[in-house]
N, C-alpha and C positions, 0 to 999 in steps of 0.2 A: 856350102850352106850360106843362104842369104841371111842378113842380120840387119835389123833397123837401127836407126840412130838412137832410138829410145832404149833399145836392148844393149847397145854398146854402152851408154851412160849407165844403165843399171849394173852391168858387169864391172865397170870402172869403179863405181861407188862401193860395190860389194867387195872388190879387192882391196880397196882402201880401208874398208872396215876390219880386215884380217890383221892390220897393222904389221905387214911385213916390213923389213928393214927399209928405210925411206930410199935408199939408193936403188931399190929393185922396184919401187913403184912406177918409175918412169918406163918400165917395160910393158906396162898396161895401159896404154893411151890409144887414141884414135889412129895415131901414126903407126903404131904397132899392132895393126889389126889382126895379123896371124895369131899373136898371142891371146887377143880377145876371143878369136874364134875357138882356140884350143879350150879356154875356160867355158865358153858357151857350150861346146860339145860335152864337156865334163858335167854340165848342169841339165842335160838333155836326156829324158828317159826314153827307152825304146818304144813306149806306147805313144810317144809324140812324133818320133822320126825312127823308123825301122832301119834305115841305112846309116845315118850319122847320130850317134848317141854316145853315152858314156862307157860302154862296154869295153872298148879297146883301151881307153885310158884308165879304167878301173884295174885291168889287168897289169898295166905299167905301174900304177900307183901301189898296188900290192907289193911289187918287187922293191920300189923306192922305200916304202914304209918299213919293211922288214929290215933293210939294210941300215936306214938311219935310226931306227929303234935299237937295233943291236949296238950301233956306235954310241948312242946315248947311255945304255946300260953299262957298257964297257967303261966309259968315262966316269959316269956317276958312281957306279959300284965296282971299282977295280978289283976288290978282293972277293967279290961274289963267285961262287963255284958255276962252272958251265951249266949244270943241270938246273940251278936256281935261276941263272940268266934266262934260260930258255923258257922256263915256267913264267918269269915276270914278262918276257916279251910276248908270250901269248895273251896276256892281258892288255899290253900296250898296243897291239894290233888287231884286237877282237873286234867283231861287229858291234858289240855293245859299246866300246870304246869310241868307234868311228861315229856310232849314232849319237853318243854324248857330245862329242865334238861338233857333229852337224848341227845340233840343237843350239849349242853355245854360239855358233857363228851364224845361226839363223839361215842355213842353206836352203831351208824349205821355201823361203820367201822368193828365191831366185830360180827354183826348179822348173823345168818345162816338162809337164807331165800330161799325157793324154787323159781323156775324161774317164775312161774305164778304169785305169789305175789310180786316178785321183779318187774314185768312189770306193776303192778297196782299201779301206782303213787298216786292215791287217798288214798291208804291204808298206805302210808309211815308214816304219822303223827301218825295214831293210833298204828301201829306196834312199833314205837319208845316209844310211852307212855306206852304201855303194857309191852314191854321188860324192860324198866326202873322200873316199878313197880315190875315185876318179879325178876329183880336184887336185889331190896330191900329184897324180900322174900328170895333169895339165900344167901345173906349176913347174914340173921338171922339164916338160917338153918346152915350155917358154923360156926357162932360165938356164937350162942345161947344167945346173949345178944343185948339189943337195943341201949346201950350208944354209941358205935362206929358209928352205923348208924345214930344216931340223930346228933352227932358231925359233921358227914360228910355233912348231909343235912342243918344244920343250916345257913351257908352262903347263900344257895339258897332261904331259907325261909326269911332270913332278907331282901333280895332284894325285894322279891315279897310282903312281908308284908307292906314294905314302899310305894311300888307302889299302893297297894290296898288301904291303909289307907289314902293316899294322894288324892284320888279320892272321892269326895263328894257322889258319887253314887255307890261307892264300885264295880265298873265294872258291875253292874246289871242294864244296861241302859233300857232295856225293861221293867222291873218291875218298875224302877223309872218313866219311861214316863207314864205308865199306872196310877200310883199313882198321878202324877202330873195332867193328864187330868181329873181324877175322882175328885180331890180336886177342880177343876175349873168348875165342872159341865159339862164337855165336853164328847164326845163320847170316847169309847175305841179305841186306835190307830189300824188301819188296815194296815197290811203290804202285799204289792203286790210284789213278788219276780219272777224274770225270769232268766233262765240260758242263758247266752249270748256267752259262749264258751264251747266247749266240752272238752277242754284241762284241766286235773285234776290239773296240776302245775300252772294254771294262778291264781294269786292272786286276780283277778277282774272277776273271772268265773261268779259269780252271781250278779245281780244288783236288788236292793230293793228300793221301793218308799213307805214312811210311809205317810198315810193319817189320819187326825183328822177332823171329821165333813165334810167328803167328799172333804176335801182340802188337796193337796199335801204339806207337811211340810218340808220334808227332803229326801235326797237320800243316799244311802250307797252301797259300793261294798264289795265283800269278796270272799274268795275261797270256802266257803260253803254257804248255804242259811242262816244258823244260824249267821255266821260272818257278812254277808251282812245286815241282819235285826238288829243286834247289832250295827253295824256302823251307819246305818240310825237312829236308836233310840237315839244314842249318839248326832248326829247333831241336831235332833229334839229337845233334851233337851236344846241345846245351843240356838236354835231358839226361844224357850219360855222365854229365859233370857231377850231378847230384843223386843219381840213381843207379842201381845194379840189377841186371837180369841174370838169373841163374842159368847156367849152361844146360 
């Protein structure tokens, strides 16, 4: 893949902004062009280059991410049960978490995306998440060790872990609602979701109403059907804290 001097400088500055351990910064210079090319590949969407793009590095990044997230949880929460570790890890490697990291490191500013994908606002979040995962893969290809990557990600995991563990439902509101209704002998929650706006960037594009025993319990909105249903389930759980539905 050909790469301009301007692009090389752009990538070097981007890597500096990640604040990796100083001793690893020297692995991303003009003299280490192979590593720069790995990073550039991780920041290239298939719409811009059908042959050399982030898909392969995303696959590698997924494996690296799961490994170091598992190690982080083992060291941070040594007395946590295996099932709880697995549940927490699902949040620490999720697309939502990857998107959040991508936004914080401003990965969008250095992504190479074709015009068609660039116009598809509904794909923005997915592309940011995928590229962030590919970046993890590119860092591993460049450094061949996981420690500096783990050290870089720990602050993001610390923040997310506190958020998840402080939530009694661990963010799994739909599962929690179903378990609650079943424990009370009620019917399984029914979600009725409609699209109220065609604009992909509208945070309230979808509207959801959740029903239990044919009774509307709560409403929720979101930029996706999944998010709207999740928000509705969260509100339904709060409803059941103060209300009772007869069997």
